[in-house]
C-alpha positions in Angstrom: 0.0 0.0 0.0 1.3 3.5 -0.8 2.6 5.5 2.1 1.0 8.6 0.5 -2.2 9.0 -1.5 -1.8 8.0 -5.1 -1.6 10.8 -7.6 -3.8 10.3 -10.7 -4.0 12.5 -13.8 -7.2 12.2 -15.8 -7.7 13.8 -19.2 -10.4 16.5 -18.6 -12.4 15.5 -21.6 -13.3 12.0 -20.3 -16.9 12.0 -19.3 -18.7 10.5 -16.3 -15.4 10.1 -14.3 -15.4 13.1 -11.9 -15.7 12.1 -8.3 -14.9 8.5 -8.8 -11.4 8.6 -7.3 -11.4 11.7 -5.1 -12.1 9.7 -1.9 -9.1 7.5 -2.6 -6.4 9.6 -4.3 -5.2 13.1 -5.3 -6.7 13.7 -8.7 -5.9 16.3 -11.3 -8.0 16.8 -14.5 -6.0 18.2 -17.3 -6.6 18.9 -21.0 -4.4 16.8 -23.3 -2.0 19.7 -24.1 -1.3 20.0 -20.3 -0.4 16.3 -19.8 3.3 17.0 -20.1 6.4 15.4 -18.7 6.3 18.0 -15.9 2.7 17.1 -15.0 3.6 13.4 -15.1 6.6 13.9 -12.8 4.5 13.1 -9.7 1.7 11.0 -11.3 1.3 7.3 -10.3 -1.5 6.7 -12.8 -2.8 8.3 -16.0 -6.3 7.9 -17.5 -6.4 9.3 -21.0 -7.7 9.1 -24.5 -6.0 9.1 -27.9 -4.6 12.6 -28.0 -1.9 12.0 -25.4 1.2 10.2 -26.7 2.4 7.9 -24.0 6.1 7.3 -24.6 9.6 7.9 -23.2 9.2 11.6 -23.7 6.2 11.8 -21.4 7.1 9.1 -18.9 10.9 8.9 -18.5 10.9 10.8 -15.2 7.5 9.7 -14.0 6.6 7.2 -11.3 3.5 6.2 -13.3 2.8 2.5 -13.2 -0.5 2.3 -15.0 -2.0 3.9 -18.1 -5.7 3.3 -18.6 -7.0 4.6 -22.0 -10.7 5.1 -22.1 -10.6 4.0 -25.8 -10.4 0.9 -27.8 -7.2 1.8 -29.8 -3.8 2.0 -28.2 -1.7 3.3 -31.1 -1.0 6.4 -29.0 0.8 4.3 -26.4 4.4 3.0 -26.9 3.6 -0.4 -25.4 7.2 -1.7 -25.8 8.5 1.2 -23.8 5.8 0.8 -21.1 6.6 -2.9 -20.8 10.3 -2.1 -20.4 9.3 0.1 -17.5 6.8 -2.3 -16.0 4.0 0.2 -16.7 0.7 -1.5 -17.0 -1.4 -0.5 -20.0 -5.1 -1.1 -20.2 -7.7 -0.1 -22.7 -11.5 -0.5 -23.1 -12.1 -3.1 -25.8 -15.5 -3.2 -27.3 -16.8 -0.2 -25.3 -18.0 1.8 -28.3 -18.8 -1.1 -30.7 -22.6 -0.6 -30.7 -22.1 3.2 -31.3 -19.8 2.5 -34.3 -22.3 0.0 -35.7 -25.0 2.6 -35.3 -22.8 5.2 -37.1 -22.0 2.8 -40.0 -25.5 1.5 -40.6 -27.2 4.9 -40.2 -24.7 6.3 -42.7 -25.4 3.4 -45.1 -29.2 3.9 -44.8 -28.9 7.6 -45.2 -27.0 7.2 -48.5 -29.1 4.3 -49.9 -32.4 4.9 -51.6 -35.3 4.1 -49.3 -36.6 1.3 -51.5 -33.3 -0.6 -51.7 -33.5 -4.2 -50.3 -30.5 -4.9 -48.1 -30.6 -8.6 -49.1 -29.6 -7.5 -52.6 -26.4 -5.8 -51.3 -23.0 -7.2 -50.1 -21.4 -5.5 -47.1 -17.7 -6.1 -46.7 -16.2 -5.7 -43.2 -12.4 -5.2 -43.0 -11.3 -5.9 -39.5 -13.6 -8.2 -37.5 -12.7 -7.5 -33.9 -15.1 -6.3 -31.2 -16.5 -3.6 -33.5 -16.5 -5.6 -36.7 -18.4 -8.4 -35.0 -21.2 -6.1 -33.9 -21.4 -4.5 -37.4 -21.5 -8.0 -38.8 -24.3 -9.2 -36.4 -26.4 -6.1 -37.0 -25.9 -6.2 -40.8 -26.9 -9.8 -41.0 -30.0 -9.2 -38.9 -30.9 -6.4 -41.3 -30.6 -8.8 -44.3 -27.3 -7.8 -45.9 -25.0 -10.4 -47.4 -21.8 -10.0 -45.3 -18.2 -10.7 -46.3 -15.5 -10.7 -43.6 -11.8 -9.9 -44.1 -9.5 -10.3 -41.1 -6.2 -12.0 -42.0 -4.9 -12.2 -38.4 -8.1 -14.0 -37.4 -8.0 -16.2 -40.5 -4.5 -17.3 -39.6 -5.4 -18.1 -36.1 -8.9 -19.6 -36.6 -8.7 -21.0 -40.1 -9.7 -19.4 -43.4 -13.3 -20.7 -43.4 -15.7 -17.7 -43.2 -13.0 -15.1 -44.2 -12.1 -13.7 -47.6 -9.2 -11.6 -48.8 -9.3 -7.9 -49.4 -9.3 -8.5 -53.2 -12.6 -10.4 -52.9 -14.1 -7.5 -50.8 -13.0 -5.1 -53.6 -14.6 -7.2 -56.3 -17.9 -8.1 -54.6 -18.9 -5.6 -52.0 -21.4 -2.8 -52.5 -20.4 -1.3 -49.1 -16.9 -1.6 -47.5 -16.3 -0.6 -43.9 -12.9 -0.6 -42.2 -12.6 -1.5 -38.5 -8.9 -2.4 -38.1 -6.4 -1.1 -35.6 -3.5 1.0 -37.0 -0.3 -1.1 -37.5 2.7 -0.2 -39.6 4.7 -3.5 -39.4 4.2 -7.2 -38.7 2.6 -9.7 -41.1 -0.5 -7.6 -41.8 0.2 -3.9 -41.5 -2.9 -1.7 -41.9 -1.3 1.6 -42.7 -2.7 2.7 -46.1 -4.6 -0.6 -46.3 -7.1 1.3 -48.5 -4.3 2.2 -50.9 -4.3 3.4 -54.5 -4.1 -0.2 -55.6 -7.2 -1.1 -53.4 -9.2 1.8 -54.8 -8.3 0.8 -58.4 -9.4 -2.7 -57.8 -13.0 -1.7 -56.8 -15.6 -3.2 -59.2 -19.0 -2.2 -57.9 -18.6 1.5 -57.1 -19.1 0.8 -53.4 -19.8 3.0 -50.4 -16.5 3.2 -48.6 -16.4 3.9 -44.8 -13.4 4.6 -42.6 -14.4 4.4 -38.9 -11.1 2.8 -37.9 -8.0 5.0 -37.8 -7.3 7.8 -40.3 -4.0 6.4 -41.8 -5.8 3.1 -42.6 -6.9 4.9 -45.8 -4.6 6.8 -48.1 -6.2 10.3 -48.4 -4.9 11.2 -51.8 -5.9 7.8 -53.3 -9.4 8.1 -51.8 -9.8 11.6 -53.3 -8.7 10.2 -56.7 -11.1 7.3 -56.4 -14.0 9.7 -55.7 -13.1 11.9 -58.6 -12.7 9.0 -61.0 -16.1 7.5 -60.0 -14.6 4.2 -58.5 -16.4 5.1 -55.2 -20.1 6.0 -55.2 -20.2 7.4 -51.7 -17.6 8.1 -49.0 -18.0 8.2 -45.2 -15.1 9.6 -43.3 -14.9 9.7 -39.5 -11.2 9.0 -39.1 -8.7 11.2 -40.9 -5.0 11.3 -41.7 -3.4 14.1 -39.8 -6.4 14.9 -37.7 -7.2 17.4 -36.3 -5.7 19.1 -39.4 -7.8 17.2 -42.0 -7.9 17.3 -45.8 -10.2 20.0 -47.0 -10.6 18.2 -50.4 -11.7 15.0 -48.8 -14.0 17.0 -46.4 -15.8 18.6 -49.4 -15.9 15.4 -51.5 -17.2 13.0 -48.8 -20.9 12.5 -48.5 -20.6 12.0 -44.7 -17.7 13.6 -42.9 -17.5 13.7 -39.1 -14.9 14.6 -36.4 -13.9 11.1 -35.2 -17.1 10.6 -33.3 -18.4 7.3 -34.7 -18.2 5.6 -31.4 -19.5 8.6 -29.4 -22.7 7.2 -28.0 -23.6 8.0 -24.4 -23.6 4.3 -23.5 -20.2 3.8 -25.2 -18.6 6.6 -23.2 -20.0 5.2 -20.0 -18.6 1.7 -20.8 -15.2 3.2 -21.6 -15.0 5.3 -18.5 -16.1 2.4 -16.3 -13.5 0.0 -17.8 -10.7 2.6 -17.4 -11.7 3.4 -13.9 -12.0 -0.3 -12.9 -8.5 -1.0 -14.3 -7.0 1.7 -12.1 -8.9 0.6 -9.1 -7.8 -3.0 -9.6 -4.2 -1.9 -10.0 -4.2 -0.1 -6.6 -6.4 -2.7 -4.9 -9.3 -0.4 -4.4 -13.0 -1.4 -4.7 -14.5 -1.0 -8.1 -15.8 2.6 -8.6 -19.6 2.9 -8.5 -21.0 4.9 -11.4 -24.5 6.3 -11.3 -24.9 6.0 -15.1 -25.7 2.7 -16.8 -25.0 1.4 -20.3 -27.5 -1.4 -21.2 -26.9 -3.6 -24.3 -28.8 -2.6 -27.4 -32.0 -4.7 -27.5 -32.4 -7.0 -30.5 -35.7 -5.4 -31.5 -33.9 -2.1 -32.0 -31.9 -3.5 -34.9 -34.2 -2.2 -37.6 -33.6 0.3 -40.4 -36.1 2.8 -38.9 -34.7 2.4 -35.3 -31.2 3.0 -36.5 -32.1 6.0 -38.7 -34.2 7.6 -36.0 -31.5 7.2 -33.4 -28.8 9.1 -35.3 -28.5 11.5 -38.3 -24.9 11.8 -39.5 -25.7 14.6 -41.9 -26.0 17.0 -38.9 -22.5 16.3 -37.8 -21.3 16.5 -41.4 -22.8 20.0 -41.7 -21.2 21.1 -38.4 -17.7 19.9 -39.5 -18.0 21.4 -43.0 -19.0 24.8 -41.4 -16.1 24.6 -38.9 -13.3 22.3 -40.1 -10.7 24.2 -37.9 -12.8 23.3 -34.9 -12.4 19.6 -35.3 -11.1 19.1 -31.8 -13.7 21.3 -30.2 -16.5 19.5 -32.1 -15.1 16.2 -30.9 -14.5 17.3 -27.3 -17.9 19.0 -26.8 -19.9 16.4 -28.7 -23.4 15.8 -27.4 -23.2 12.0 -27.0 -26.1 10.4 -28.8 -28.1 7.5 -27.4 -27.6 4.0 -29.0 -30.7 2.5 -30.7 -33.3 1.4 -28.2 -36.6 -0.2 -28.1 -38.2 3.3 -28.1 -36.5 4.0 -31.4 -38.0 0.9 -33.0 -41.6 2.0 -32.4 -43.2 2.2 -35.7 -40.3 0.4 -37.4 
């Protein structure tokens, strides 16, 4: 047990977390730009999101022994460095999966004609982890034919049920990316949606990036739109964000400030998972949150329920009007509710 209260730094934009640790520790809430080596010099724990790069620069002189990210992705954390310093790293896998599925399918239904039968369309999912599995389950329930591309899973589990990216490019009417961002290893995802990928498209699909910005090559995507290889584009994750491509912003049909997973319930799950990780690390009781995050009921997976629960065109209009305010729009986002039984009334 620590001889002094633990010092915890929490990114101030993380919702639903204030008050959870104050009885147990000294807590400071800081915006990302103030989470500096100087601030970390006395911090035993950090709860953050993706805007804080957690590496030797930040942590070399810090006593920090746990980083809990209230996010799914961990590409902002130098995990090798943290392992070398015995710094525990935790994330929140699956926390925002229903919110991302809501975003993807509401975007698809917003772009498709109202009389289109989903059973006549093929949806290709690239990256079938926690998010991809939810997108798959909802899409199948809605009647889409679904193709799955996930080479790491195919290698581990066997190829049955998986296809290659080339087959997705040939057969899919809708292609949605849900991979982590990796730059090395057997299956790097950096610029997975490359110029070659866009040239190989055969059905003028809707293309969606709700993964990480650099998964798609911005210039190649712009060229694919202009050449007509892509019928519609949905961009939530951008290369270089918050300094995003104005050309892609104007050409995309739906363009949002990295908020695909920003449902209220998803944020509650993420905060709970990060807070529980820190509490477990210090041997404290699990924090008690007053907010709950129920699962999306099966009856809410209808076209009308998804469309009535979220309209991506509103967020698109806001970003187009204020592209320089990318971070503000993201940090002050009014978290939307996930589809519920109430949304399905009349559906």
